[in-house]
N, C-alpha and C positions, 0 to 999 in steps of 0.2 A: 504493500500500500504506500503510495506516495504521500509526502507531507502536505499539509494544507498550504494553499497558495494565497498570498495576500497581495493585491495590487495596490501599491502605495502612491501617495501624491507625488506628482512631478516625474512619474515614470521610474522611480527608484525601486530597486528590488530588495526586499528585506532579507535578513539572515534567518535561516530556518533553524529552529531548535528541535530537539528530539521530542519535545512535548507536542500536543495537538494544537497549541496556540500559534498564531502568527502575529507578529507585531511590526508596525510600520515605523520607520525612523521619524522622530519629531513628534511623537505622542499621538499620531493619527489626526493631525490637524487638517483642516479643509484645504483642498488644492484648487477648488473652483474659484477662479479670479475673474473670468471673462464676464460674468454677469454682475460683478460687484457694483460698478458704477450705476447700472440700471436699477439694482435693488436699493442703493442709497438714494437715488432720485425718487423712487416710489415711496421710500420711507419719509423723505422730506415732504412730499405731497400729503402723505397720511398725517404727518405731524401738523401741517397747516390746517388740515381738515379737523383734527382733534382740537387744535387751539381755537378755531372758529366756533366749534360746538361748545367749548369751555367758556369762552367769553359770552356767548349768547345765554348759556344756562346760568351763569353767575348773575347777570343783570336780571334775567327773568325770575330767578329764585327770590331775589330781594323784592322785586315788584310784587310777586305773588304772595309772599309772606306778609308784607305790609298791607296789601289789599285784603288778604284773607282775614288778618287780625282786625282791621278796621271794619270790615263788612260782616265778620263772624260767619264766613262761608266755609263749610266743610269741604266742598269740592275745590275751592281755591286753595285751601290749606293742603289738600291732598296733592294738588299740582305743584305747590311750593316744595313739598317733600320730594316729589318726583324730580324736580329740577335740581335740588340739593344732591340727591343721589346721583344724577347724571353728571353733575360737576365733579364730585369725588371720583366717579368712574373715569372721567376724562384724565384726571391726574394719574390714576392707575395705568391708563393706556399710554400716557406719555412716558411713564417709567418703563413700561414694556418695550416701547420702541427703542429706548436708550439702552436698556440692559440686555436685550436679546441679541444685539449686534456685537457684544464683547467677544474678542477672539478666544479660541480654545486655549486652555492652559493645562498644567499637569493634573489639577484637581478635577477639571471638567474637560477631558480630552475631546469630547464631541461638541464642545461649544455650549453656548447659553441660549440657543434658539428656542427651547421650550419655555423660557421665561415669558415669552409672548403669550403662550397658552395659559400659564399660571395667573398672570395679571388679568387676563380676560375672565378667568374663573372668579377671581376676587371681585371684578366688576359685576358679574352676574349675581354674586351674593349681596353686593351693595344694592342692586336694583330690587332684589327680593325683600331685604330687611328694611332699608330706608324708604323705599318707594312703595312696594306692594303691601307690606304689613301695615305701615302707617296709614295708607289710603283706606284699607279695610277697617282699621280702627276708627278713623274719622267718620266713615259711613255708618258704622254701628252706633257710635256715640250720637250722631245726628238723629238716627231713628229712635234712640232711647230718650234723648233729652230735648229733641227739637232744636230749631234754630230760627231766630227772629232777625230779620234784616229790614232796614229802611230803604226807600227808593234810591237814595244816594249810594248806599252800599252795593246795591245791584249794579248801578251804573258804573261805579268805580271798578267793581269786579269784572264786568264785561269788557271795559276798556283795557284793563290789564291783560285779560285773556286774549283780546284781539291783537295787542302788541306782541304777546307771547307766540300767537299763531304765526304771525309774520316772521318773527325772528327764528322760530323753530323750522319754519318752512324754508327759509334761506339756508340754514345749516343743513337741512336734509337735501336740498338741491345741490349744494356743494359736495356732499358725500356721494350722492348718486352720480354726479358728473365725474368724480374720480373713479368710481366703479366702472363707468362706461369707458373712460380713458385707459383703464388697466385691463381691458378685454372683456367687459361685460360681467354679468353675475357669476359665471362659472369661474373666472379667473380673479376678478376683483374681490369677491367675497371669501376667497381663501385666507385673506389677511384677517385674523381675529380682531385686530384693533379697528379696522375699517368696518368689518361686519358689525361690531358692537355699536359704533357710532351710527350706522344706518338703522340698526334696530332701535336704539335710544331715540333718535330724532323722529323716526316713523311713529314710534309709540307716543312720543310727546305730542306730535300733531294730532293724532287720534285722541289722546287724553284731553288735550285742550278743547277739542270739538265736543267731547262728552261733557266736560265741565261747563262749557257755554250753554249747551242744551239743558243741563240740569238746573243751572241758575235761571235761565230764561223761563223754564216751566215752573220753577218755584215762584218766580216773580208774578207770573200770570195767574197761577192757581192758588198760591198761598200755601201749598202743600210741600213740606220739607222732604217728603219721601222721594221727590224727583231728584233733588240735589244729593240726598243720601245715596240713592241708587247710582247716580253718576260717580260718586266717590267709590262705591263698592266695585263698579264696573272698571274704573281705572285701576283699582287694586288687583282685581283678577287679571286684567290685561298685563300688568307689570309682573305678576307672579309667573304668568305663562311665558313671557319673553325671557325672564330670568332663567326659567327651567330650560328653555331651548338653548340659550347661550351657554349655560352651565353644562348641559349634556354634550355640546360640541367640544367645549374645553376639556371635559373629562376624558373623552375618547382620545384626544390628541395628547394629553398628559400621560396616560397610562401606556401609550405606545401604539399609535394607529398605523396601519399599513398604508403604503403609498396608494394613490388612486389606481383603479384597475387598468386605466389606459397606460399609466407609467409602468406598472408591472408588466403589462403586455409588451411594451417596447423593449424592456430589459430582457425579457425571456426571448423575444425575437432575435436580439443581438446574440445571446448565448446559443440559441439553436442554429444560428448561421455560421458558427465557428466550426471549421472542419476538424479541429483537434478534440472537440467535445462530442463524446459518444451519446451522452444523455444528460439532461438536467433533472436531477432527482428531487431537488427542492430549491425554492426561491423565497428568501425572506427579505422583506422590506419594512422600514419603519421611518416615519417622519420625525426628524430631529429638530425641525424648525420650519419657518415659513418657506424657505427655499433650500432645505437640506434634507437629503434622504440617505439613510444607511441601507446598503445592499449586501446581503450575504447569500451566496449560492453554493449549493452542494452539487458537484458535477462529477461525472465519470468520463475520464479522458480515454481516447483510443489507445490501445496497447502500443508499446515500443518507444515511448517518449522518455528521454533521459531527464535528469534534474535540470540541466541547463536549458533544455528546450521547453520544459514546463515553465520556467521562470520567464522566458521570452514570450510565451503564449499568454501568461498571466498579465504581463504589462500591456500587451496588445489588446487583450480583452477589456482591461480597465479603461484604456484610452477610447475604445470603441463605445463603451457604455457611457463614458463622460461626454463624448460628442453627441450621442443620441439623447441622453437625459442629463443636461448640465447640472441639475440639482443633486444628482447622485455623486456626492463628494466623499463618501466612505464606502469602499467596495472591497469585499472579502470573498475569496474563492476557497472552497474546501474540496479537495480531491479525495473521494472516499469510495470504499467498496460496499457501502451500506445498500441493501436492496432498495430498488426504486419504490416498490409498493409500500414499504415501511416508511420511507421518507415522505411520501405523498399524503400519508394519513395525518401528519402534523397540521394542526389548525393554522400555525404560522406559515407553513409552506403553501397552503391553499388560499390564504388570505381571508379566512373566515373571521368574523368579528362577533363578539358576544356582548351581552348587556344592552341596556337601553341607551 
């Protein structure tokens, strides 16, 4: 049985040990440099989008809070909590953009790309606790104790919500414009930071609409149930959005496989190599927004000596890198393991579990 083969960054060939491990010089740091400038440019655009959303939410949060306290409006206070949660989440996303681009080091040899997913999870928790739970609490309190408002309170509240609708709409349009520029929903929404901003702004526009409807119906009918129902609806909406964002972040944090299209491209490259007799297993995992780890268990044709195996490994690595630029960590394992046994592994088949 030949030793495992590791294709290292820069085309370097590692030294093989007698153990089954293979190690690349330099701690396995990323070799993909060609797309760095493009990724930095995309990050700068995302940072501007997040800053626009942060500025809008800070101003709106203050206006909603003051208007809600003066008018005694539960729906307006719920929207204030929503804007505060969004503002804190934008701070988390800015941290994610900065920290996820740190280079790999000895303690984190695969880099810090997953920080982007971690801070997105924190943002989802913030939406759930500070936005969803507080809005539901405000709605329940209004149903239990009622809420009296004067005409001036209604007018002030509706003006604040109208301004908030315009500001949130502008922020949403900015985020959707960036999604379009980055290749549409399929590509642009891969970025958890941008995905979170779109979800927050879209939810904010819908939440403001619900709050305006609740306040208007309360003003016309004199029944607080309308405004309380709007607050409850806003809370349920925020809880749902937080759940969806949290589920996405969870899947990426625990080790999500690359997209089926990416895996298919990698397998096609391996199948096209004349020295590979069979690809017994292909493992992929997203290490960040534009970083994928690839580990393949292959059976080579008979008659190759160690020097030839090393040359083949370097060539295969370069072929995969050209076809899938985000595949910056590539490991090949030459094994005699039966193909049927290898294919039964969930990681080899790309199966995913959990919600």
